[in-house]
N, C-alpha and C positions, 0 to 999 in steps of 0.2 A: 291910184283909185282902183278899187276892186269892183269886179262885176259879180252880182249875186244871182244872176239868171232867174229872176223872179218868175218870168213867163214859163220857163221850163219847170220850175218848182210847182207852180199852180196847176199846170197841165197834167203833170205826173200824179199829183194828189187827186185831181178830179177824175182821172182815168182809173186809178187803183182804188180810190175811195177807202183808205184806211180810216178807222174810227178815231185812232189816236196815234201820234207819232212822237218820237224822241228826237229833239233837235240838238246836235252836237256842233259846237263852234270852237275854233282855236282861241286861245286867250286874247290874241291881238284883235279879233273881231267880235268878241262876246258882246261888245256894246251894241251890236246890231240885233241881238237876241229879241229884244222887245219889239222892234220894228218888224222883223220877219215873223214873229209869232202873231202879231196883230194882222199882218197881211194874210197869213194862212187862215185865220179865223174869219176874216172878211170875205175871202174869195173861195173858201171851200167849206165843207161840213166836217172838217177834221179838227179834232182837239189836239193841241200841241203842248208838250212839256219840254222846257229848255233845260238841258243838263247843266248843272253847276259844277260838274267835275271837270278837271283839266282834260284837254284833248291834245295829247303829246305828239300824235302822228296818225298816219293812215292805219297803223296797226292797232290803234286804241279804240276799236269799235266796241261800243258799250251794249253788247247783245244781252248780257245778263241783266243790266240795268233796265233795258227796254222791256224785257220779259217780265221783270218784277213789277213794272209800272203798268202792265197791260197794253203796251204799245204794239202796233202791228207793222211798223216800219221805222227805220232810222234814217234821218237826213244828216249827212256829214258835209260840212263846208271846209274848203281849203285843201282837199286831198283828192287824188285819183284813186281808183280801185286798187286795193292792196291784198285783201284777204278774201277767200272764198267762204261764203256762208249761205246756209239755207234761209236765213232770216233776211227779209227784204231790206236792202240798203240803197239809198239814193245818194250818189256822190256828186257834189257841186263844187267845182274846183276853185272858185273865187279868183279868177285870172286877174292879173295886175295889168291895167291898160296904159299906165304912164310909160312914156318913151324912156328906154334904158340905154339908148345909144350914146348919150352924153358921158355917162360913167364908163362905158366900155371904151370909148375913144380915149378917155383919161388913162386907161390901163395899158394902152398900146406900148408906151415906152418900156414897161416892165416885161414885155414879151419879145423884145428885139433880139435877145440872145438865143431864142429858140427858132427852129425851122418847122417843126410840126407839133401841133397841140391838139388835145381833146377838149371839146367844149360841151358843157352840160349846165343845167339850171334846174331850179325847183319847178313844180307844176304851175306856179303862178306866172312864170315867164316863158313857159314851154312854147307858146305860139310865136315868140319873138326869136327863136333859135335861127330860122333862115336869115332874118335881117342882121343878126349879130354875126353869123357865119360870114356873110358877104362882106361886112365891114372889116372883119379881121383878115379875110383873104385878100382884100384890096391892098394890104400892106406887104403881100408876098408870102405870108405864112400859109402853110397847109393846115386845114382844119378837119378833124375827124369828130363826127357826132356819134357817140357810142350807141349801138343798137340796144333796144329794150331786151334785157335779160333778167332772169330771176323774178323779183317782185316789181320791177319797173314796168309801168304801163305804157310809157312813151319812149321813143328814141330820144336820147339827150336828157332824160330825166334823172336827177340825182335824188336818192332817198337818204334817210338818216341812219340806216343800219345794214343795208345790203348792197354790195358793190360788184356784183358779177360783171356788169357791163364794163366797168373800168379795168378789172383784172384781165379781161380778154384783150384789151388794146394797150395795156401799159407798156409793152415792149415795142410798140409801134410809134410812140410819141415821146417828145422831149419833156412835156409838161402838161398839166391839166388846168384849164380855166373854169372856175365854178362861179356862175352868176347867181348868187343866192346869199346866204348868210354864213357866219362863221361855223355854225353847227354842221351844215352840209359840207363845207370845205374841209373841216377837220376830219370828218368821217372818211372822205376820199383820201386825205393825207395819211390817215392811219391804216388804210387798206392796201395801198400800193407804194412802191418805193420810187416815186417821182415827185418833182416839185409841183406844188399846187398853189395856184394864184387865185385868191378870193377877190371877186368883183361884187361888192355889196351895194345894190341899187337903193336899198332902203336907208342905210346910213351914209351912203356915198363914200365908201371906204374901199381901199385897195390894199391887199396884204399878201405877201409871200408867207405861207403857213409853216415854213420850216422851223422857225424859232419856237412857235407855239407847240408844234408837233414834238420837238425835242423835249420841251418841258413836260408834256404829257407822258412821253416814253419814260422819262426818269421816274415819274410818279408810279407808272405801271411796274417798273422793275422793283421799286421799293415795296409795293404791295405784294408782289409775288414772293419776294424773299421773306417778307414778314409772315406771309401765309404758310410758307414751308415749315416754319417753327411751330405752327398751331397743332395741338393734339385733338382739339374738338372743332369740327367744321360743320356749318349749316349749309344745306343745299336749298336754295330758294327757288321754288317753282312758281313761275308767273301764272296768274289765272286769267289774264286777258287773252282774247281770241287770237290776236295777231302777234303776241309776244311769246314765242316758243323757240328758244335758241339753245339746243342741246338736250340730251336725254338724262333725266335724273336717275334712271336705272343704271346707265353707264357710269355716271359719277359715283353713285353708291358703291358699285362693284370695285371701282378703282380705289376708293377710300378704304375699303375692306382689305385690299391687297397691300396697301402701304400702312396698314395698322393705324388708321385714323378713326377716332370716334366721330359719329355723324348723327345729324337729325335732319329730316326733310321738313321744309317749312313752306306753306303756301302764302302768297302775297299778291295783291293787285297793285299796290303802290309800295315801292321800296324806299323807306326813309331811315335816316339815322336814328330817330326816336324809337322806331320799331326795333331796330337791331340792338340798341342799347339795352332794351328790356330783356334781351336774350343774353344776359350778362356772362353766362358760363361758356358761351360760344366764342372762340378766339378769332375765327375768320369765316368768310362766307363765299360760296360760289353761286352766282345768280344766273339762272337760265331763262330770264325774261328778256328785257331789252339790254343788249350789251353796252349801249351808250350810257346807261345808268352808272355802271362801274367806271367806265373810261372818263366820262365828262365830269362826274360829280365826286371824284376821288377825294378831294379836299373836304367834302361835306361829311365823310364817314369816319368814325373813330377807329373802326376795325377794318382790316383788309377785305375788300370786296372784289372778287375775280370774275371774269367772263369764262365761258366754256373753253375758249382757246387758251386763255391764260392758265386755267386749271390743267390743261394738257402739259404745260411746262412744269407745273408743280408735281405732277405724278410721273413725269419722265417720258411721256409720249412725244413731246416736242422739246426742242432746245430753244433758248432765248433768241438765238440768231434766226430761227425759223419765223418768229414773229416779226423781227426786224426786216427780213427779206420778203416774206410772203404776206405780211399784214396782220394787224390785230383784229380785223373785222372781216 
């Protein structure tokens, strides 16, 4: 059961008095869009427009969309603050209030071989970190909750693309427990060289991510090797506010040095259909969200590399550097 903080929402709107707002909801709770829109109309003088575009993460702040529609504020559900913007943004985290201790207890046998673990979760469960920490510590395990670093807003918060918090404590723990979904757990697994145990309270599943990680690594190796053979490469520049990973100027200069023909391409959403239309381009380097290349590899007909993977292509990094220091 999610909490939608209706009182906080209405209070904020009545105080700030925006004439029009853009409401962004993750796909899983878009069904609440009509109810929340009606509530805003009933309780405030604010006009609301529900964005029908996907909300992939806290990075996916639709500032350009809001400005185009004449909105004076954005309301984002399901995420904590991630990007700095001069445009007014209200983050409402949609905390999950259901008890998650049952699934955590079920995971304890999988932790018996470890002495010290790191524990993290998505923002929906962040308020339950103390409770889960106590439960695990009662088994004799030592628990470290990663401090908020980089783009993380809370201690113990796991994001989808940035893992500074985990890299700093990786050598201090035997494994990492992620109470969230496979997306978050895979990101951690691809960023550090430690076992990652997924405890999924939504699907009530528990998985060691090693096998899935190995599958993704094989896909990434194949993509890099195929991209090395490409003579014409597209540099995809993300246009979303929070999706800027790597410098297109840097990539451009590197491609010149290794005698690759290139074109710079702007995109807000990267899809296979768009890339197919660029039929003469043999491979792509995307500088938007690195999870697009890593998670959706099977959806693209041509190699799509992240900035770190491009560093292997151009010789700045070795393949083993990714294996040892992470893909993210």
